[in-house]
C-alpha positions in Angstrom: 42.2 104.6 37.9 40.4 102.7 40.6 40.9 103.5 44.3 40.3 100.9 47.0 40.3 101.4 50.8 41.9 98.5 52.7 41.5 98.4 56.5 44.4 96.8 58.3 44.0 95.2 61.7 47.5 95.0 63.2 50.8 96.8 63.4 52.3 94.7 60.7 50.6 92.4 58.2 50.3 91.4 54.6 46.9 91.5 53.1 46.1 89.7 49.8 44.6 92.3 47.5 45.0 90.3 44.3 41.2 90.1 43.9 40.9 93.9 44.0 43.6 94.3 41.3 41.9 91.7 39.2 38.6 93.6 39.7 40.3 96.8 38.4 41.5 95.0 35.3 38.0 93.7 34.5 36.5 97.1 35.2 39.0 98.8 32.9 38.1 96.6 29.8 41.8 96.7 28.8 42.8 93.5 27.0 46.5 94.1 26.7 48.7 96.5 28.7 50.2 97.1 32.1 48.6 97.3 35.5 50.3 99.6 38.0 49.5 99.2 41.7 50.5 102.1 44.0 50.0 103.0 47.7 50.3 106.7 48.6 51.7 106.0 52.0 55.1 106.2 53.5 54.6 103.4 56.0 53.0 100.8 53.8 54.0 99.0 50.6 52.9 96.5 47.9 54.6 93.4 46.8 54.0 90.2 44.8 54.5 86.9 46.6 53.0 83.5 47.3 49.4 83.3 48.2 49.0 79.5 48.8 50.7 79.2 52.2 50.0 81.9 54.8 53.2 81.1 56.7 55.1 82.7 53.9 53.6 86.1 54.9 54.4 85.4 58.5 58.0 84.5 57.7 58.4 87.6 55.5 57.1 89.9 58.2 59.2 88.2 60.9 62.4 88.6 58.9 61.6 92.3 58.1 61.1 92.9 61.8 64.5 91.3 62.5 66.2 93.4 59.8 64.5 96.6 60.8 63.5 96.4 64.5 60.8 98.8 65.8 63.0 100.1 68.6 66.5 101.4 67.8 68.3 104.7 67.9 66.0 106.4 65.4 65.8 110.2 65.3 62.2 110.4 63.9 60.0 111.6 66.7 56.8 109.9 65.6 58.2 106.5 66.6 57.5 104.8 63.3 60.9 105.1 61.6 61.0 101.3 61.2 57.8 101.4 59.2 59.2 104.1 56.9 62.4 102.0 56.3 60.4 98.9 55.6 58.2 100.7 53.1 61.3 102.0 51.3 62.8 98.5 51.2 59.6 96.8 49.9 58.4 99.6 47.7 55.2 101.6 47.1 54.4 100.4 43.6 54.5 97.5 41.3 53.6 96.6 37.7 52.0 93.5 36.2 51.5 92.7 32.5 47.8 92.4 31.4 47.2 90.0 28.5 43.8 88.9 27.1 42.2 90.9 29.9 44.0 89.0 32.7 46.9 89.6 35.0 49.9 87.6 33.9 51.1 86.1 37.2 52.6 82.8 38.3 50.4 80.0 39.7 51.1 80.8 43.4 51.5 84.6 43.1 49.2 87.4 44.3 49.5 91.1 45.1 49.8 92.0 48.8 49.4 95.3 50.7 52.1 95.4 53.4 51.2 97.3 56.6 54.1 98.5 58.7 52.3 101.0 61.0 48.8 99.9 61.6 46.1 99.4 62.1 45.0 102.0 59.6 42.8 102.5 56.5 45.1 102.4 53.4 44.4 103.6 49.9 45.4 101.4 47.0 45.4 102.9 43.6 45.2 100.7 40.5 45.8 102.0 37.0 45.6 99.9 33.8 47.2 101.4 30.7 46.5 99.9 27.3 49.3 98.9 25.1 50.5 96.3 22.5 
């Protein structure tokens, strides 16, 4: 397993971490298997989406903020219930097939860390398991 620390710079953002995940695959030496990406946080998430047009990230965050506003009648006293809800909706882990030592992703796809309660330093854990 490889651990990366990603520093976020705003309250909500999506950071392309695809290069880190690819680095972990190269480091592992695994030719065929599955790559798992996990964030051990309750107010962050990981997802796969388009990396060609940055406006896609902006649109995703804008819509998540509409669906789950930061201010509402939340009971959680820390004031970050919206971030917890968004993390649950997007998810804290994902898996990608590794074949011939490379992530099997679409042309425009990359892996993103989603920050919902920043700025912070976030851990990203990447594990590559060998398989057939």
